C-alpha positions, 0 to 999 in steps of 0.5 A: 500500500502507499500513503496519501494525505488527500490534501486538496491544496498541497503546499509548495515544495519550498514551504514543505521543505522549510517546515520539515527541516525546521522540526527535524535535525539534518544529518550528513557524512553520512546520512542514516535513518533517524529510527535506529531500528530501520535498516537502509540500503539503496538510495535514489536522488532527485533535485526538487523543482526550481532548485528548491532542494533535494529528495533522497529516497532509500530502501528500508526495512522498517518495523512498522511497515509490515513483515519481511525484509526490505518492506518500505521506501523512506524519504529524506529531504535537504535544502543543499544536498548535503544535510538531509532530514529523515521524513519517514516512510513514503511507500510500503510493500503490498501486504493485504494478508500476511499469510496469503497475499503479501509481497516477499519484499520490495526493491529500489527504484528512482524518480522522474517527471511524468510526461503525459500531463501538463501538470507537475507530477512525478513517477517513482518506480520500485519492484516487488517480489510478487505477481509475476506469473505465480512465481517468486520473482520480481515485477516493477510497480509505479506510484505518482506524486504531485509534491514528491512526498505523498505517493499514490499507486497508479491505476488500473488495479490501483488497490490490488497488488500495487497498481500498474505492473511492468512484467518481464518479456519472456522472449527477451528475458528469463522468466523468474529472473531479476526485474528491478530498479529502472533508471532513465535517460531522455529518448531522442524524439521524446519519452524515455529510455530505461535501464534496469537490473534484469536476466536477459535470455542468451543472445545468439553468438553472444559471449556470456559466462554467467548462468544468471545471464549478462547485460542490463534490462532495456526498454522505452516509454512515451510517458514514463509509466507504460514500458516496452522491453527491448533487447539488452544493450549489454554489457557482456557480464552479469550484474545490477544496474546502478545508474546511467548518465550522459557525459560528453558525447557518451552514455555511461552506466554503473553496473555490477558492483561499481564498475563503469561501462560506456557506449557511443549511443544510449542503445548500446552496446555497453563495454568497459571503459579503458581506464578507472573501470572500477569507478567505485568498488566495494573494498572499503565498504561502499555499496551500490553506487548510482549515477544521476544525470541531467533528468535527476539533477536538472543540470546538463553539466552535473552528474552526481553519484550516491552510494551506501556505506556498510559498517559492522552494525549500521548502514549509512548513505555516503556523501553525494559525489560528482562524476567528472570526465577529466581532460585526459578523458578518464571519468572519476568520482570527485568532491562535489562542491555542494559538500563545501557547506560541511566545513564548520568552525575551525579547530586548533591543531595541537602538537604532540610534544614527543612526535609529529602526531597532531590532535584537536579537542574534537573528542567523543561526541564531536567525532559523531559529528565529524571532522574535516582535515586538509593540507598538502602532500609533499613532493617526495612522491609518497605522502598522505594522512594517518588516522588513529583508531582504537585498533591502531591506525589507518593510512591514506597515501598517494604514490605519485610514482604509480599514480595510485592511492594506497589504503590500509591498516597502519599501526605505526605512522608510515609503516603498513601492517600488511600490504595496502589496498591499491586504488588506481585512479590513473592520476599520472604525471603528478610527481614532484608536485605538492597537491591539495588533499582533504579528508572527512571523517566521523564515527558511526552510531554503531562505532565504526569510523567512516572516512573519505579521502580526496586528492586534487578533488579526486576520491580515493575510496570511501572506507569504513575503518575501526573506531576513530580515536580522537586522543585525549586533551593531554595530547602529549600522551597520544595523537589523533592524526599525523602527516605521512611522509612530507605531507602537512596538515594545515587545517582542521574543522568541525563538520556542520552536524549536530553532536549526537548519534545520527 
Protein backbone atom coordinates (compact mmCIF):
# COMPACT_ATOMS: atom_id res chain seq x y z
CA UNK A 1 0.00 0.00 0.00
CA UNK A 2 1.05 3.63 -0.28
CA UNK A 3 0.47 6.64 1.90
CA UNK A 4 -1.50 9.74 0.90
CA UNK A 5 -2.92 12.56 2.99
CA UNK A 6 -5.56 13.50 0.43
CA UNK A 7 -4.92 17.23 0.98
CA UNK A 8 -6.61 19.05 -1.95
CA UNK A 9 -4.34 22.08 -1.52
CA UNK A 10 -0.80 20.78 -1.11
CA UNK A 11 1.73 23.41 -0.03
CA UNK A 12 4.52 24.45 -2.35
CA UNK A 13 7.72 22.43 -2.33
CA UNK A 14 9.67 25.24 -0.70
CA UNK A 15 7.14 25.58 2.14
CA UNK A 16 7.06 21.83 2.68
CA UNK A 17 10.83 21.62 2.86
CA UNK A 18 11.11 24.63 5.18
CA UNK A 19 8.52 23.19 7.56
CA UNK A 20 10.10 19.75 7.54
CA UNK A 21 13.65 20.89 8.19
CA UNK A 22 12.53 23.33 10.87
CA UNK A 23 11.36 20.45 13.04
CA UNK A 24 13.89 17.79 12.04
CA UNK A 25 17.62 17.55 12.59
CA UNK A 26 19.65 17.13 9.42
CA UNK A 27 22.39 14.59 9.03
CA UNK A 28 25.25 14.17 6.56
CA UNK A 29 28.54 12.26 6.30
CA UNK A 30 26.83 10.27 6.46
CA UNK A 31 23.02 10.03 6.48
CA UNK A 32 21.34 7.17 8.33
CA UNK A 33 17.68 6.73 9.30
CA UNK A 34 16.53 8.59 12.39
CA UNK A 35 14.98 5.35 13.70
CA UNK A 36 17.87 3.04 14.63
CA UNK A 37 15.52 0.07 14.20
CA UNK A 38 15.43 0.88 10.47
CA UNK A 39 17.98 -0.77 8.22
CA UNK A 40 18.62 1.12 4.98
CA UNK A 41 20.04 0.06 1.64
CA UNK A 42 19.84 1.62 -1.84
CA UNK A 43 19.44 5.38 -2.26
CA UNK A 44 18.00 7.42 -5.13
CA UNK A 45 18.35 11.15 -5.64
CA UNK A 46 16.22 13.84 -7.28
CA UNK A 47 16.54 17.62 -7.35
CA UNK A 48 13.35 19.45 -6.44
CA UNK A 49 11.80 21.84 -8.98
CA UNK A 50 13.24 25.35 -9.29
CA UNK A 51 16.31 24.35 -7.26
CA UNK A 52 14.29 24.30 -4.02
CA UNK A 53 16.22 21.39 -2.52
CA UNK A 54 16.88 17.69 -2.86
CA UNK A 55 14.91 14.50 -2.35
CA UNK A 56 16.61 11.26 -1.36
CA UNK A 57 14.56 8.08 -1.17
CA UNK A 58 16.01 4.94 0.29
CA UNK A 59 15.07 1.30 0.57
CA UNK A 60 14.45 0.31 4.17
CA UNK A 61 13.43 -2.49 6.45
CA UNK A 62 11.03 -0.64 8.72
CA UNK A 63 9.46 -2.36 11.76
CA UNK A 64 6.14 -0.58 11.27
CA UNK A 65 5.79 -1.31 7.55
CA UNK A 66 4.74 -4.96 7.64
CA UNK A 67 6.52 -8.28 7.56
CA UNK A 68 9.52 -9.39 5.54
CA UNK A 69 12.93 -7.98 4.76
CA UNK A 70 13.04 -4.80 2.65
CA UNK A 71 9.49 -3.63 3.12
CA UNK A 72 9.33 0.13 2.53
CA UNK A 73 10.67 3.21 0.82
CA UNK A 74 11.53 6.11 3.11
CA UNK A 75 12.22 9.73 2.26
CA UNK A 76 14.83 12.24 3.37
CA UNK A 77 14.95 15.88 2.23
CA UNK A 78 17.61 18.56 2.09
CA UNK A 79 17.96 22.21 1.18
CA UNK A 80 21.56 21.77 0.00
CA UNK A 81 22.01 18.09 -0.97
CA UNK A 82 24.33 17.64 1.99
CA UNK A 83 22.34 17.89 5.22
CA UNK A 84 19.34 15.53 4.97
CA UNK A 85 16.42 15.29 7.38
CA UNK A 86 14.58 11.99 7.65
CA UNK A 87 10.89 12.42 6.76
CA UNK A 88 9.82 8.80 7.19
CA UNK A 89 8.10 6.05 5.22
CA UNK A 90 6.50 7.05 1.89
CA UNK A 91 5.72 3.66 0.33
CA UNK A 92 5.21 0.23 1.90
CA UNK A 93 5.15 -3.14 0.22
CA UNK A 94 1.82 -4.78 -0.61
CA UNK A 95 0.51 -6.98 2.14
CA UNK A 96 -3.28 -7.38 2.07
CA UNK A 97 -2.97 -10.58 4.12
CA UNK A 98 0.33 -11.58 5.70
CA UNK A 99 -0.38 -15.29 5.32
CA UNK A 100 -1.94 -15.44 1.85
CA UNK A 101 -1.42 -12.20 -0.08
CA UNK A 102 1.82 -10.46 0.78
CA UNK A 103 4.81 -9.47 -1.35
CA UNK A 104 8.02 -11.19 -0.35
CA UNK A 105 9.98 -7.96 -0.40
CA UNK A 106 10.18 -4.54 -2.00
CA UNK A 107 13.06 -3.32 -4.19
CA UNK A 108 14.52 0.06 -5.03
CA UNK A 109 13.92 2.40 -7.95
CA UNK A 110 14.15 6.05 -8.90
CA UNK A 111 12.04 9.15 -9.56
CA UNK A 112 11.40 11.02 -12.82
CA UNK A 113 8.96 13.51 -14.33
CA UNK A 114 5.72 12.22 -15.83
CA UNK A 115 5.41 13.28 -19.50
CA UNK A 116 1.73 12.75 -20.42
CA UNK A 117 0.28 15.56 -18.30
CA UNK A 118 0.78 19.37 -18.34
CA UNK A 119 0.74 19.41 -14.54
CA UNK A 120 3.74 18.84 -12.30
CA UNK A 121 3.64 15.16 -11.49
CA UNK A 122 6.34 12.65 -10.80
CA UNK A 123 6.72 8.89 -11.04
CA UNK A 124 8.51 6.56 -8.67
CA UNK A 125 9.26 3.01 -9.79
CA UNK A 126 10.00 0.23 -7.35
CA UNK A 127 9.96 -3.56 -7.58
CA UNK A 128 8.22 -6.24 -5.57
CA UNK A 129 8.78 -9.97 -5.42
CA UNK A 130 5.17 -10.57 -6.26
CA UNK A 131 2.60 -11.02 -9.03
CA UNK A 132 4.76 -12.16 -11.93
CA UNK A 133 3.03 -15.24 -13.22
CA UNK A 134 2.69 -17.11 -9.94
CA UNK A 135 6.38 -17.44 -9.19
CA UNK A 136 8.60 -15.79 -6.62
CA UNK A 137 10.12 -13.25 -8.97
CA UNK A 138 10.16 -9.52 -9.45
CA UNK A 139 7.91 -7.10 -11.26
CA UNK A 140 8.18 -3.31 -11.44
CA UNK A 141 5.43 -1.14 -9.96
CA UNK A 142 4.73 2.59 -10.05
CA UNK A 143 3.35 5.36 -7.87
CA UNK A 144 2.83 9.03 -8.67
CA UNK A 145 3.02 12.23 -6.67
CA UNK A 146 2.35 15.93 -7.13
CA UNK A 147 4.65 17.00 -4.28
CA UNK A 148 7.33 14.24 -4.21
CA UNK A 149 6.29 13.34 -0.66
CA UNK A 150 2.85 11.77 -0.89
CA UNK A 151 2.66 8.85 -3.32
CA UNK A 152 -0.38 7.00 -4.67
CA UNK A 153 -0.47 3.79 -6.73
CA UNK A 154 -1.08 4.04 -10.44
CA UNK A 155 -4.38 2.84 -11.92
CA UNK A 156 -5.56 0.47 -13.29
CA UNK A 157 -5.99 -2.01 -10.45
CA UNK A 158 -4.68 0.61 -8.04
CA UNK A 159 -6.00 -1.11 -4.93
CA UNK A 160 -4.69 -4.57 -5.76
CA UNK A 161 -1.03 -5.53 -5.69
CA UNK A 162 0.36 -2.07 -6.24
CA UNK A 163 -1.47 -1.00 -9.38
CA UNK A 164 0.17 -0.78 -12.80
CA UNK A 165 2.71 -3.59 -13.25
CA UNK A 166 5.61 -3.88 -15.72
CA UNK A 167 6.47 -7.56 -16.15
CA UNK A 168 9.34 -9.23 -17.93
CA UNK A 169 9.12 -10.09 -21.63
CA UNK A 170 9.90 -13.82 -21.88
CA UNK A 171 11.04 -13.57 -25.49
CA UNK A 172 13.95 -11.39 -24.36
CA UNK A 173 14.33 -12.02 -20.61
CA UNK A 174 14.25 -15.08 -18.39
CA UNK A 175 11.03 -15.95 -16.59
CA UNK A 176 11.59 -15.68 -12.87
CA UNK A 177 14.76 -13.62 -13.29
CA UNK A 178 15.66 -10.18 -11.94
CA UNK A 179 13.44 -7.23 -12.92
CA UNK A 180 14.29 -4.26 -10.77
CA UNK A 181 15.11 -0.56 -10.48
CA UNK A 182 14.60 1.46 -13.67
CA UNK A 183 16.95 4.37 -14.38
CA UNK A 184 16.08 6.69 -17.27
CA UNK A 185 17.62 8.84 -19.99
CA UNK A 186 15.83 11.17 -22.43
CA UNK A 187 14.92 9.43 -25.69
CA UNK A 188 15.53 11.37 -28.90
CA UNK A 189 12.16 12.50 -30.21
CA UNK A 190 10.52 12.31 -26.77
CA UNK A 191 9.91 9.90 -23.95
CA UNK A 192 12.45 7.88 -22.02
CA UNK A 193 14.92 5.08 -22.45
CA UNK A 194 15.02 2.88 -19.35
CA UNK A 195 17.72 0.59 -17.97
CA UNK A 196 17.18 -1.86 -15.15
CA UNK A 197 18.56 -4.96 -13.48
CA UNK A 198 17.33 -7.99 -15.42
CA UNK A 199 18.21 -11.52 -16.54
CA UNK A 200 18.43 -11.42 -20.34
CA UNK A 201 17.99 -14.57 -22.39
CA UNK A 202 21.30 -15.53 -24.02
CA UNK A 203 21.61 -13.76 -27.36
CA UNK A 204 22.73 -15.94 -30.32
CA UNK A 205 26.51 -15.84 -30.53
CA UNK A 206 26.85 -13.54 -27.51
CA UNK A 207 29.68 -14.06 -25.05
CA UNK A 208 28.35 -14.62 -21.53
CA UNK A 209 29.94 -16.80 -18.87
CA UNK A 210 27.22 -16.31 -16.23
CA UNK A 211 24.27 -18.71 -15.85
CA UNK A 212 22.38 -15.66 -14.49
CA UNK A 213 22.56 -14.00 -17.89
CA UNK A 214 24.53 -10.96 -19.00
CA UNK A 215 23.58 -7.35 -19.51
CA UNK A 216 21.03 -4.82 -18.38
CA UNK A 217 17.32 -4.73 -19.00
CA UNK A 218 16.40 -2.10 -21.56
CA UNK A 219 13.21 -0.50 -22.85
CA UNK A 220 11.40 2.67 -23.81
CA UNK A 221 8.35 4.63 -22.72
CA UNK A 222 6.44 7.57 -24.13
CA UNK A 223 5.05 8.73 -20.78
CA UNK A 224 7.32 7.18 -18.13
CA UNK A 225 4.60 4.79 -16.96
CA UNK A 226 3.98 2.30 -19.77
CA UNK A 227 7.10 0.47 -20.88
CA UNK A 228 8.10 -1.71 -23.82
CA UNK A 229 11.03 -4.06 -23.28
CA UNK A 230 13.82 -4.11 -25.89
CA UNK A 231 16.88 -6.37 -26.28
CA UNK A 232 19.63 -5.88 -23.71
CA UNK A 233 22.30 -3.32 -24.67
CA UNK A 234 24.97 -5.21 -22.68
CA UNK A 235 27.46 -5.27 -21.11
CA UNK A 236 28.58 -8.89 -21.52
CA UNK A 237 28.72 -9.54 -17.77
CA UNK A 238 26.15 -10.24 -15.06
CA UNK A 239 25.28 -7.55 -12.54
CA UNK A 240 22.90 -4.89 -11.21
CA UNK A 241 22.31 -1.59 -12.99
CA UNK A 242 23.44 1.24 -10.72
CA UNK A 243 22.54 4.14 -12.98
CA UNK A 244 23.05 5.84 -16.32
CA UNK A 245 24.17 9.31 -17.37
CA UNK A 246 25.39 11.15 -20.42
CA UNK A 247 28.84 12.73 -20.13
CA UNK A 248 30.22 14.46 -23.17
CA UNK A 249 29.08 12.54 -26.24
CA UNK A 250 28.96 9.16 -24.48
CA UNK A 251 26.48 7.26 -22.33
CA UNK A 252 27.84 5.78 -19.10
CA UNK A 253 26.44 3.05 -16.86
CA UNK A 254 27.50 1.83 -13.43
CA UNK A 255 26.95 -1.91 -13.46
CA UNK A 256 27.97 -4.90 -11.39
CA UNK A 257 29.19 -3.52 -8.05
CA UNK A 258 30.52 -0.15 -9.13
CA UNK A 259 32.18 -0.99 -12.45
CA UNK A 260 31.93 1.60 -15.23
CA UNK A 261 30.75 0.91 -18.79
CA UNK A 262 30.13 3.22 -21.74
CA UNK A 263 28.57 3.32 -25.19
CA UNK A 264 28.57 5.73 -28.11
CA UNK A 265 24.76 5.56 -28.18
CA UNK A 266 22.12 5.23 -25.43
CA UNK A 267 21.04 2.00 -27.15
CA UNK A 268 24.46 0.40 -26.60
CA UNK A 269 26.39 -1.77 -26.87
CA UNK A 270 27.96 -1.05 -23.48
CA UNK A 271 31.58 -2.06 -22.93
CA UNK A 272 34.06 -1.49 -20.10
CA UNK A 273 35.81 1.89 -20.03
CA UNK A 274 39.52 1.77 -20.72
CA UNK A 275 40.73 3.50 -17.54
CA UNK A 276 39.31 3.55 -14.00
CA UNK A 277 36.83 0.78 -14.79
CA UNK A 278 36.39 0.20 -11.03
CA UNK A 279 34.71 3.58 -10.59
CA UNK A 280 33.55 2.99 -7.01
CA UNK A 281 34.02 -0.59 -5.87
CA UNK A 282 33.22 -2.18 -2.54
CA UNK A 283 36.58 -2.99 -0.91
CA UNK A 284 36.12 -0.18 1.63
CA UNK A 285 32.52 -0.98 2.50
CA UNK A 286 30.68 1.12 -0.10
CA UNK A 287 27.79 -0.49 -1.97
CA UNK A 288 25.53 0.12 -4.98
CA UNK A 289 26.91 3.36 -6.46
CA UNK A 290 24.28 5.05 -8.63
CA UNK A 291 24.61 7.75 -11.30
CA UNK A 292 22.25 10.74 -11.52
CA UNK A 293 22.43 12.81 -14.70
CA UNK A 294 20.51 15.75 -16.10
CA UNK A 295 16.99 14.30 -15.66
CA UNK A 296 17.69 13.98 -11.94
CA UNK A 297 19.96 16.98 -11.22
CA UNK A 298 18.16 19.40 -13.59
CA UNK A 299 21.62 20.46 -14.82
CA UNK A 300 23.12 19.22 -18.12
CA UNK A 301 26.62 19.68 -16.71
CA UNK A 302 26.09 17.93 -13.36
CA UNK A 303 26.30 14.16 -12.88
CA UNK A 304 26.12 13.04 -9.27
CA UNK A 305 26.67 9.72 -7.54
CA UNK A 306 25.17 8.21 -4.39
CA UNK A 307 26.08 5.03 -2.53
CA UNK A 308 25.61 3.32 0.80
CA UNK A 309 28.42 2.73 3.31
CA UNK A 310 28.25 -0.54 5.23
CA UNK A 311 29.65 -0.76 8.75
CA UNK A 312 29.67 -3.66 11.17
CA UNK A 313 26.50 -2.53 12.94
CA UNK A 314 24.95 0.15 10.73
CA UNK A 315 24.43 1.30 7.15
CA UNK A 316 24.73 4.93 6.06
CA UNK A 317 24.36 6.87 2.82
CA UNK A 318 27.68 8.31 1.76
CA UNK A 319 28.24 11.91 0.78
CA UNK A 320 26.82 12.86 -2.60
CA UNK A 321 29.69 12.96 -5.09
CA UNK A 322 30.26 14.33 -8.58
CA UNK A 323 31.28 12.26 -11.60
CA UNK A 324 33.62 14.15 -13.91
CA UNK A 325 35.43 13.40 -17.16
CA UNK A 326 38.94 14.78 -16.86
CA UNK A 327 40.92 16.49 -19.61
CA UNK A 328 42.61 13.12 -20.12
CA UNK A 329 39.24 11.52 -20.93
CA UNK A 330 39.16 9.46 -17.73
CA UNK A 331 35.90 9.51 -15.74
CA UNK A 332 36.42 9.74 -11.98
CA UNK A 333 34.43 10.33 -8.80
CA UNK A 334 35.26 13.73 -7.35
CA UNK A 335 34.34 16.03 -4.49
CA UNK A 336 31.03 17.79 -5.13
CA UNK A 337 31.28 21.49 -4.27
CA UNK A 338 27.90 21.30 -2.53
CA UNK A 339 29.73 19.47 0.24
CA UNK A 340 31.74 22.60 1.00
CA UNK A 341 28.92 23.51 3.39
CA UNK A 342 30.19 20.74 5.69
CA UNK A 343 33.21 22.83 6.69
CA UNK A 344 32.35 24.29 10.05
CA UNK A 345 34.24 26.12 12.77
CA UNK A 346 38.00 25.79 12.83
CA UNK A 347 39.72 23.56 15.39
CA UNK A 348 43.07 24.35 16.95
CA UNK A 349 45.79 21.97 15.84
CA UNK A 350 47.54 20.59 18.91
CA UNK A 351 51.02 19.11 18.61
CA UNK A 352 52.25 16.01 20.37
CA UNK A 353 55.39 17.03 22.26
CA UNK A 354 57.13 13.71 21.60
CA UNK A 355 56.28 13.05 17.96
CA UNK A 356 54.91 14.63 14.79
CA UNK A 357 51.39 13.46 15.65
CA UNK A 358 48.63 16.05 15.93
CA UNK A 359 45.23 16.32 17.57
CA UNK A 360 42.34 18.65 18.29
CA UNK A 361 39.78 18.94 21.04
CA UNK A 362 37.21 17.22 18.79
CA UNK A 363 36.70 14.21 21.03
CA UNK A 364 33.88 11.83 21.93
CA UNK A 365 30.54 13.15 20.70
CA UNK A 366 32.31 15.62 18.44
CA UNK A 367 33.55 12.68 16.36
CA UNK A 368 29.96 11.52 15.99
CA UNK A 369 29.52 14.75 14.04
CA UNK A 370 32.90 14.50 12.37
CA UNK A 371 35.98 16.44 11.35
CA UNK A 372 37.31 17.99 8.16
CA UNK A 373 41.09 17.76 7.73
CA UNK A 374 43.04 19.29 4.87
CA UNK A 375 46.56 20.05 3.80
CA UNK A 376 49.19 19.47 1.14
CA UNK A 377 51.14 16.42 0.08
CA UNK A 378 54.87 16.71 -0.14
CA UNK A 379 57.00 16.39 -3.25
CA UNK A 380 58.73 13.15 -2.26
CA UNK A 381 56.19 11.08 -4.17
CA UNK A 382 54.77 9.09 -1.20
CA UNK A 383 52.76 11.02 1.36
CA UNK A 384 49.34 11.28 2.93
CA UNK A 385 47.40 11.08 6.21
CA UNK A 386 47.36 8.73 9.20
CA UNK A 387 44.32 8.47 11.49
CA UNK A 388 44.47 6.98 14.95
CA UNK A 389 41.92 4.25 15.64
CA UNK A 390 41.25 2.06 18.64
CA UNK A 391 42.76 -0.78 16.59
CA UNK A 392 45.98 1.16 15.98
CA UNK A 393 45.73 3.36 12.92
CA UNK A 394 44.80 3.65 9.25
CA UNK A 395 46.76 5.24 6.41
CA UNK A 396 45.73 7.12 3.27
CA UNK A 397 48.67 7.60 0.91
CA UNK A 398 49.15 8.86 -2.63
CA UNK A 399 52.00 7.21 -4.51
CA UNK A 400 52.96 9.70 -7.21
CA UNK A 401 55.28 7.18 -8.85
CA UNK A 402 52.44 4.79 -9.65
CA UNK A 403 49.66 7.40 -9.73
CA UNK A 404 47.63 5.28 -7.30
CA UNK A 405 46.29 5.55 -3.77
CA UNK A 406 47.33 3.10 -1.06
CA UNK A 407 44.98 2.46 1.87
CA UNK A 408 45.16 0.17 4.86
CA UNK A 409 45.96 -0.59 8.46
CA UNK A 410 48.97 1.34 9.75
CA UNK A 411 49.69 0.82 13.44
CA UNK A 412 52.80 2.99 13.19
CA UNK A 413 52.85 6.15 11.10
CA UNK A 414 54.38 5.38 7.71
CA UNK A 415 54.51 1.60 8.16
CA UNK A 416 51.79 -0.68 6.77
CA UNK A 417 50.55 -3.53 8.95
CA UNK A 418 50.27 -5.60 5.77
CA UNK A 419 50.13 -4.99 2.03
CA UNK A 420 47.81 -2.00 1.48
CA UNK A 421 44.82 -1.84 -0.83
CA UNK A 422 45.93 -0.17 -4.08
CA UNK A 423 43.29 2.05 -5.72
CA UNK A 424 44.42 3.28 -9.13
CA UNK A 425 42.62 6.40 -10.37
CA UNK A 426 45.21 6.98 -13.13
CA UNK A 427 46.49 10.24 -11.67
CA UNK A 428 49.71 10.17 -13.64
CA UNK A 429 52.34 12.86 -14.08
CA UNK A 430 51.88 14.38 -10.61
CA UNK A 431 55.25 13.50 -9.15
CA UNK A 432 57.35 16.32 -7.69
CA UNK A 433 54.28 18.49 -7.11
CA UNK A 434 52.63 19.40 -3.82
CA UNK A 435 48.94 18.58 -4.10
CA UNK A 436 45.89 19.53 -2.05
CA UNK A 437 44.25 16.76 -0.06
CA UNK A 438 41.08 16.63 2.04
CA UNK A 439 39.65 14.04 4.42
CA UNK A 440 36.24 14.00 6.07
CA UNK A 441 35.77 11.53 8.90
CA UNK A 442 33.27 10.63 11.56
CA UNK A 443 32.30 7.73 13.77
CA UNK A 444 29.03 5.92 13.09
CA UNK A 445 26.49 5.48 15.86
CA UNK A 446 27.43 1.78 15.89
CA UNK A 447 31.10 2.55 16.48
CA UNK A 448 32.96 2.23 13.17
CA UNK A 449 34.80 5.14 11.63
CA UNK A 450 33.94 6.32 8.11
CA UNK A 451 36.43 8.28 6.03
CA UNK A 452 36.53 9.82 2.57
CA UNK A 453 39.97 10.92 1.31
CA UNK A 454 40.38 13.18 -1.73
CA UNK A 455 43.44 14.35 -3.63
CA UNK A 456 43.09 17.25 -6.11
CA UNK A 457 39.31 16.71 -5.71
CA UNK A 458 39.55 13.02 -6.78
CA UNK A 459 38.14 10.43 -4.38
CA UNK A 460 40.34 7.51 -3.38
CA UNK A 461 37.63 5.21 -1.99
CA UNK A 462 35.13 5.58 0.87
CA UNK A 463 36.24 3.30 3.70
CA UNK A 464 34.82 2.02 6.95
CA UNK A 465 37.64 1.60 9.47
CA UNK A 466 37.97 0.97 13.16
CA UNK A 467 36.59 3.45 15.66
CA UNK A 468 38.38 6.77 15.17
CA UNK A 469 40.15 7.69 18.39
CA UNK A 470 40.29 11.41 18.97
CA UNK A 471 43.03 11.06 21.55
CA UNK A 472 42.85 12.96 24.80
CA UNK A 473 43.16 16.53 25.98
CA UNK A 474 46.62 15.54 27.17
CA UNK A 475 47.92 15.47 23.61
CA UNK A 476 51.43 14.62 24.81
CA UNK A 477 50.15 11.13 25.63
CA UNK A 478 48.62 10.26 22.26
CA UNK A 479 47.90 11.71 18.84
CA UNK A 480 44.76 11.62 16.71
CA UNK A 481 46.19 12.06 13.22
CA UNK A 482 49.51 12.70 11.53
CA UNK A 483 51.01 13.53 8.15
CA UNK A 484 52.72 10.67 6.34
CA UNK A 485 55.97 11.32 4.53
CA UNK A 486 56.46 15.01 3.82
CA UNK A 487 52.76 15.89 3.74
CA UNK A 488 51.45 18.63 6.00
CA UNK A 489 48.15 19.14 7.82
CA UNK A 490 47.15 22.80 7.54
CA UNK A 491 43.54 22.90 8.76
CA UNK A 492 41.08 21.07 10.95
CA UNK A 493 37.39 21.94 11.16
CA UNK A 494 34.26 20.57 12.73
CA UNK A 495 31.65 19.25 10.36
CA UNK A 496 28.38 21.18 10.39
CA UNK A 497 26.39 18.39 12.01
CA UNK A 498 24.69 18.05 15.39
CA UNK A 499 26.78 16.37 18.09
CA UNK A 500 24.67 13.29 18.64
CA UNK A 501 24.19 9.76 17.37
CA UNK A 502 22.87 10.32 13.87
